[in-house]
C-alpha positions as CSV (number, residue, x, y, z in Angstrom):
1,M,-10.6,-0.2,23.2
2,L,-12.1,2.0,20.5
3,H,-14.0,-0.8,18.7
4,K,-16.6,-3.1,20.1
5,I,-15.4,-6.7,20.3
6,S,-17.8,-7.6,17.6
7,D,-16.4,-4.9,15.4
8,M,-12.9,-6.2,15.9
9,C,-14.0,-9.7,15.1
10,D,-15.7,-8.5,11.9
11,K,-12.5,-6.7,11.0
12,I,-10.5,-9.9,11.4
13,D,-13.0,-11.8,9.2
14,S,-12.6,-9.1,6.6
15,I,-8.8,-9.4,6.7
16,K,-9.1,-13.2,6.3
17,M,-11.3,-12.6,3.2
18,M,-8.8,-10.2,1.7
19,S,-6.0,-12.6,2.5
20,D,-7.9,-15.4,0.5
21,K,-8.3,-13.0,-2.4
22,L,-4.6,-12.1,-2.3
23,R,-3.7,-15.8,-2.4
24,V,-5.9,-16.3,-5.5
25,A,-4.7,-13.1,-7.1
26,K,-1.0,-14.0,-6.6
27,Y,-1.0,-17.8,-7.4
28,S,-3.8,-18.4,-9.8
29,E,-3.4,-18.4,-13.5
30,P,-3.5,-15.9,-14.9
31,K,-2.0,-13.8,-12.1
32,R,-3.6,-10.5,-11.3
33,P,-1.7,-7.3,-12.2
34,T,0.9,-6.2,-9.7
35,H,-0.9,-3.0,-8.8
36,E,-4.0,-5.0,-7.7
37,I,-1.8,-7.4,-5.6
38,N,-0.1,-4.4,-4.0
39,E,-3.5,-2.8,-3.3
40,L,-4.7,-5.9,-1.5
41,I,-1.5,-6.0,0.5
42,E,-1.8,-2.4,1.5
43,N,-5.4,-2.8,2.6
44,I,-4.5,-5.9,4.7
45,Q,-1.6,-4.0,6.3
46,S,-3.8,-1.0,7.0
47,D,-6.5,-3.0,8.7
48,C,-4.0,-4.9,10.7
49,L,-2.4,-1.7,11.9
50,S,-5.8,-0.3,13.0
51,I,-6.3,-3.4,15.1
52,A,-2.8,-3.2,16.5
53,M,-3.1,0.4,17.4
54,D,-6.4,-0.1,19.3
55,K,-4.8,-0.7,22.7
56,G,-7.3,0.9,25.0
57,T,-9.0,-1.3,27.6
58,Y,-12.3,-2.8,26.8
59,W,-15.3,-1.1,28.3
60,K,-19.0,-1.6,28.1
61,P,-21.3,1.3,28.6
62,D,-23.8,0.8,31.5
63,S,-27.4,1.7,31.3
64,S,-26.9,4.8,33.5
65,S,-24.4,6.2,30.9
66,V,-25.7,9.5,29.5
67,I,-24.1,9.2,26.1
68,Q,-23.2,5.5,26.0
69,V,-20.3,5.9,23.5
70,M,-17.6,7.1,25.9
71,S,-15.4,5.2,28.2
72,P,-16.0,5.8,31.9
73,E,-13.0,8.1,32.1
74,E,-14.2,10.2,29.1
75,E,-17.7,10.4,30.6
76,R,-16.3,11.6,34.0
77,E,-14.3,14.3,32.2
78,W,-17.4,15.3,30.2
79,K,-19.5,15.6,33.3
80,L,-16.8,17.5,35.1
81,M,-16.6,20.0,32.3
82,D,-20.4,20.4,32.3
83,N,-20.3,21.2,36.0
84,I,-17.5,23.8,35.5
85,R,-19.5,25.3,32.6
86,D,-22.6,25.4,34.8
87,K,-20.8,27.2,37.6
88,Q,-19.3,29.7,35.2
89,N,-22.7,30.4,33.7
90,K,-24.2,31.0,37.2
91,K,-21.5,33.5,38.1
92,S,-22.0,35.5,34.9
93,I,-25.8,35.8,35.5
């Protein structure tokens, strides 16, 4: 999961607020211009897509994490690459 759970919940709250604005824009008198309604629809769809595409597993960095923004798999790869780089640097000395 790319977002923290709180970020995802905030995004859903934001979508709800945009949805309420869309309802008012579409059904109140006078109606808002079509381009404003379409813009609201596009923003809602874009935010929904970003949530739908966020399919990674949820992870929480532990206190021993060096960077604390990577998943455990990413951090393992990062450390592996650091080790390889260190070995290459020692050979070149």
